[in-house]
N, C-alpha and C positions, 0 to 999 in steps of 0.2 A: 722080846724087843731084842733086835743083836746090838750089835758094835756099832754096826752104820745106823741105824734107825739115834742112836745118842748120839751122834755127830751131829746128825741132821737137826735134832732139838736143839742142841749145845749152838749150833750154827744160828736159827732162827731165834732163839730165844735171847742171846747175845747183841746179834746185829739188829735184832728191834727194837731194842735196849727194853724188853721186859723183864730183865734181870742183871744183876752188874756182878753176880757170878754163879758159875753153874759145879756143882759137887757131883761127879758121878764116879765109876767104878766098874771093874767085872773082880774076876776069881784073883789075877793075877795085877789087877790096874793098867796093864802095857799097852790090851787092844783099844779098851777105853779112852787111853791119851793117846795112841796114834788116830783113831778114828776122831776124834775130836780135831787134833791138830792139824786135821787135814784141810780144814775151813778157814777162809781168812777173818779176821776180827773174832778169831779163838785161840789163845793161846794155854795150856793145858802141861800141868806135870805130874808127874808119878808123884803122891804123896803118902808115904810109908809111916811118919811118925810125926810130930808137933812140929822138929826141927825144920823138918822138909817144908811143911805149910808154913811156916812164920818167913824163914830165907824165900822162898818162892815169892810170897805178899812183898817181902822188903825188898830184894833185889831184881826180881822180874817182873815185880807189879804184873804179871796175870789175869787172868779170869776165869779160869776152870781149874779145877783139880782131878785128879783120879786114883781113886784109894782099893788096895789090893786086899778085896773083902774074905779072900778066902786063904791067901797066904799071909802066914805068924799071925794071926786073930784069932788065937788061942783066949788063954786067963787073961782076962784085966782087959780083954779088947775095947770094952764099952769107954774104959778110963780113955785109952791113947784117943778112940775116936772124939770124946771130950775135949781132951788138951787139941787136938786137930784142929777143931773148931776154933778152940778158944784163942790160940794164937791165929789161924788164919783170918777170921774178924774181929778180933778185938782192938786192933791199933790202925792206925791210916797207914796205907797200903804205899808203897815206893820211898819208905824213907831213907832205906839204903841199910844194908850191914856191911861191915861197919859202917856205925855214921858217917866217917871221914869222905867213906867211899860212894856216897850216895849221888852224888854229880855226876859222876862216871857209869856207876848204873844203870840209874835213869834216864842218860842218853842212849846208852846201849838197848834198855829194854825198848826206847821208844823208836828205835830204831828196827830191831825184829818187826813190832809192827807195821811200821812203814816197809820195811823187804815184804813182808808178809801178804800185805794189801796188794804192792807193786807187781809180786808173780803169781799173781790168783785170777780169779774172774770176779768180776762184778755180783754180788748175793741173787740179782734178778737172771742171770747167765746162770750160774749155780743152780738156783731154784727149777728152772726150765731144765737145764741137762738132768736132773735125776731121774729115774725111771719112777713112773706114776704112780706104780704099785706099794716099792719102795718108802715114796713120800708119803701118800693113806697110810700106810701101816703106822709111820713114824709120828704122825699126826692125828690119830683115831682114838686115843685114849681121851677122857677126859680131863684126867691129872696133866696133860700137857696143853689141851687147849681152853680149860678155863683161868689159869694164870697169864698164856701167851693173848687170849685174845683181850683179857683186861688191863693188860702192862703193856702192851706193844706200842712203842712210838713212833715205829712205821707203816706207813699207810699200803701203800705200797705193798709189800710184804705181808700185811695182814690180809689185806684184801685179794691176795693169790691164794694164801694158805685156804681160806677161807671156801674157797670151791672145791678142795678135797675134806670137807670137814662134813 
């Protein structure tokens, strides 16, 4: 799969509410991050270390991260990944950092989500505009299909995707 497929998969999973958070990545993490951010309902950040994960979770309240799996992942990489997940998932999102800035940070994060929705197409318009072959490739694997079909809460989107499975 390519970055384009990862973006489609994240868009489908998050907008159908099949998942709450998406973790992806690539060699540098940059292209995967860009691919995910191309879609409404997805706010992705490049996460290199645990501080990035914590601050993104607390300040931006996003729903996707992209990790640079090749860049800087030498000795001790497994510890870095462990602590990234710990900081990303171990506390309530959107609590602000520092905590006294919570209100303004939450307001700005909400505004970003709203602007992204207003400047983009609807989820079904996007799905109908994706080239059929690209969409088929993105949804063809059972690692995508099983959790998506089991947890999607968007019937219209799920029915649409079933045509390509």
